[in-house]
N, C-alpha and C positions, 0 to 999 in steps of 0.2 A: 503487723508487719511495719519493721522499724525503718529508722530514717533515710539506711545505706541500702536497706533491702528497697526499698520503694525508688530510688534513685538508680537504681541497677533494672528494675523491671521499666523502668522508664526507657530508659537508654537503649533497651532489650527492643521494644517495639519501635520505637522511632527510628533504631536500622533498619529494621523488615519496612517499616512503612516507605523508607526510602529504597528498596528494590520492588516495590510495586506500581502499578496507575494508579491516579487518583480519577481516572474517569475509564470508564471502557469501551473501545470501538466499537460494540456491537452498539450505543445507543446513541453515534452519528448516523446519520438519513444521508439519503444523494440519491440519487436521479440515472434510470439509464440512461440511456442514448434517445430513447423511444420516450422517454419523461415518465419512465412508470419508476416510484418508490423501491429504491435495490433495502433489504433486512439486510445487513449484516450479521443479526444473529443467526439467520439462517443457513450461514454456513460456519454452523458453534459444530468443532468435531471434526475441520480438515483444517488447515494450514492458506492461508492467504497471501500470495503475489501481489502488491501493488504495483501499475507500473505508471509513471503517466508518460504519454506516446504520440506522435504527435506525424502526418503523412509525407509531411517535405523536410526529412531529417535524415542527416549520415548512417545514422541508426535505424531507421523504420524495418530495416530486412530482419531486424528483432523481433516484428511480429508474426516471423515464422518460427523462431526457435520458442518462440512465446507460445502458440498452438502447437507445436511438438512437446514440451513439456506439458503442454496441461491433454492432451493427448494421453499423453504417460502416465500419470498422474491425478487424473481427474475424481479417482476417487478418493482421493486425498487430501485434493490444492484445487485451492479454486485463482483463479487469475482474475483481475481487474485492472480495465486499462481505461485512466483517466485522459483521452484529450487536454491537451493545453496547449495556448498559443503565444504563452509568453519569452519563449527561447525562440529567437528570431521569424518568430510569425512561423513558423513551420507547422502549426496545423491550421490554417483560414477559413475549413470547410465548416459548411454547419453540419446539422446534426444526420442528416440523409447522406448528404453527399462523404461524411467521416465515415458511416453504417456503411455505404455501395463501396467505398476503396478497399476498409477492411475483408468486407466478405470476397470481393471481386480479385483482389490481391494476395489475398493469404487466408482463406479460407475460414476465417477468426470465427471459433463457436463459446469461447472464452467474454465474458462480461462485459463491457463494455460505457463507461457512466458517461452522462453529460461535458460537456465542454464547462472547464471548473480553470479555474489559477493555485495554481501549489503552494505558490508563494508571495509578498506583501500585502497588501493591506487589506485587499478581496478573497485570502487564502479560504481556500475549503477549509471545513472544519477537518475533516478527513487528514488532510497534511498539517495539520496544524496540532493534531495527534501524534499521525507519525513521524513531525518532525521535531517533538521538544520533551525534552527528559523528566520533565514535570505533569506530564499530562500519560508518556508509554513508559514511564515505569525505567527506560533504558540508559537512550542514549540523546542526545542534541544533532541536530543536522540538517543543512539546508540543500533544497534540491537544487543543483550545479547546472541541468542540462536536460533535454528529454530521456528518458527510454531509464531513468533509476527507477531502483526496486528497491520495494519494502517488504521483510518478509515477519507476517506474524501467527503465529501456531495457535494450532486449535481450542483452545482455550480462551484466545483472543490475547493472549502476551506477546510483545516486541520480542521480531527473534531482532532482525538485522537489516541493514539497511548497504547496499548495491550501488557503483555509479554507473554512467550509461555504461562504458567500457567492457562492463560485466557481461556476459553472453548469458540467458538466461541459463541454457543447459549446464553452467559452471557447475565447475566442482564443489563452491562457492557459495550457488543454492542449494544443489541438490544436497550436498551432506545432511542437508535439515531436513528431506524430504523420505 
């Protein structure tokens, strides 16, 4: 292999590397609201929609559409909601209060995680991956408010993110399902 061929080959490898994530979302550890470990690898073969949620937010009604979306696509989609109290302190409850609220008011049957930070110095590894291009291989973002959504494909590859104003049943999300 001559010098020019080596440079071209190395350049192609670098270009391809930039399009792939440097870590797998399936390696991230997070617990359910009940404190049990959720193995994200269990959802290989399904798309995953991650949503940071709060029970006292103007967007809280989106729980209804999240449940509707889950009911429609549960064979090919997992929804994972992560309660967060970082935006206007709109998720003040403890695990049992959050669980009761979700079940009683919206009949939630999709996964709800432990309460986490989605930004800042205590940002959970899940949201570090979702918001960091160096980890997800696609885009940088920052979580602006409750009910921001992140979609990952069946192989754990980042698809896109959607701000709070995007309804869960919006065609910008459902076109990927």
